[in-house]
Each structure stands twice: as C-alpha cells, then as structure tokens.
N, C-alpha and C positions, 0 to 999 in steps of 0.2 A: 311416634309413627313413623312407618318406613318411608324414605324418602320417595320412593314413585308414587305412593299414595298422597304425600304432600304436593309433589309436582301436578299430579293429575286434580285435586281439589283447587290449588291456586289458579291453573289453567282454566279450569271450568269457570270460576269466579269472573277472571278477565275478559273469558268469551261471554258470558253473560252481561259484564260490564258494557263490553262494546255493543252488544245487541240492544242493550237499554238505550244507549247513545244514538244506534242507528233508527230504532223506532222513535226517538223522540225527534231526529233530523226528519223522518218521513212525516211525521204530525206537524212540526214545524213549518217545513216548506208546503204543507199541504199538498202533498204527491197523490195523484188523482183523488182529489177533494176528500181526503180522508178524514182531516180534521172536523170537517162538516158531517160527514158519516157518523162520526165518534160521538161528537156532542150533541147530535140531535137524534140518537137513537137510545132506546132504553138498555139494551146490552152493548153499549159502547165500551165500557169498560172491560167486560169480558173480552170484545173483540181485541183490545189493546193488550192485554194480558196474554191470550193465545197468540198473537202476532210477537210480542216479546219472548214468550216461552218457544215458540217454533224456531224463532230466529237465534235464539241463544243455544239451542240444540245445535244446530250448524255452526255458529261461532265457536262454542265451545269446544266442539269435536276439532274444527281447523286448528284451533289455538294449540290444543294438546298435541295435535300431529305436527305441527310445527315445532312445539318445545321437544318431542321424543326425537325428531330428525336432526334437530341441532345438538342432541347429545353426544359427547366425544367419546371415541374409543380409543385411549393412548396403546395399546398393545400391538399395533402395527410397527414391525421393523424396517419399513420405508426400502425393501430390498427389491420389489417387485417380482414378478413369475419369470420362469424361465423362456428365453426369446430362441429358442432353438427352430430353425427351419423346419416346415413338415415336408418329408422328403415321399413323392409319389413317383413311383414308377408307372409310367404311361404305356410301357411297353406291354405290360401285362393285363392288359384291359380285358374282361371277360363278358360276352354278351349275356344279355339277360332277356329271356322270352317272357312277354307277358300276354296273356289271352283275355281277351275282353267277351262277354256273352252277351247275345243279342237279348232283347226284351222277352223272346219267347223262350229263353234259358239255354238256346243251343249256341256252341260255341261257333264265334266267327272266324272265317280264314283270312279275312284282310279289309280293307275299306271297302264299303259298298256304295254304288252310285244309283240314284233314284231318279 
C-alpha cells in the first residue's frame, strides 16, 4: 500500500476515534439534555450515529490536514533568497490619466458638486 494512502487511512481512523470520544463526552455530560433526548426517542441511536458520523468527517479531515502539514521536505538548502535592494528612480515618475464615466455613460471632466 502506498505511504500516502496508509497515512490517510490511519489519520481518518484517528479522527473518527476522536469523534467517538467527543460524542461520548457530549452524552456523558448531558450537553443540551442530549442524553435524555437520545434515550427517550425511538430514533435515538440513529441520531447518535449521525452525530458521530458528521463529527467524524470534520475531525478526520482536520487530523489528516495536520498530518499532511507536518510532513517534512528536506531538500531545502537553507540559503534563502537574494536580498538585493529594489532600486526605484523617483525622478522618472510618469503621470497616468484615469477617466471615470458618469452613470449616464458620458465622461466626467472632474469632480462635480451637487
């Protein structure tokens, strides 16, 4: 199996494990009276599954993103870029004319006051 696929599968499983712990804590601490809603409803197990699955998608994505960003790339020679100063000749400035059109499509000659 390629290393990237293995990395993805491992981190998705870790993300879904974190989501399971998160949903268990939501139920254990009875956040928003969730335990009562789940235990006294006919579709309570479906609600817990959907909550776990949706949070699993989020946590797995974040877990994989963190893992990818932590990958090292050792081909950098640590020399940095060139630090030559940018030379700008301010004596050779060129004026640029900008024309704005009024709402009726006619060119304006300058600022108008109403």
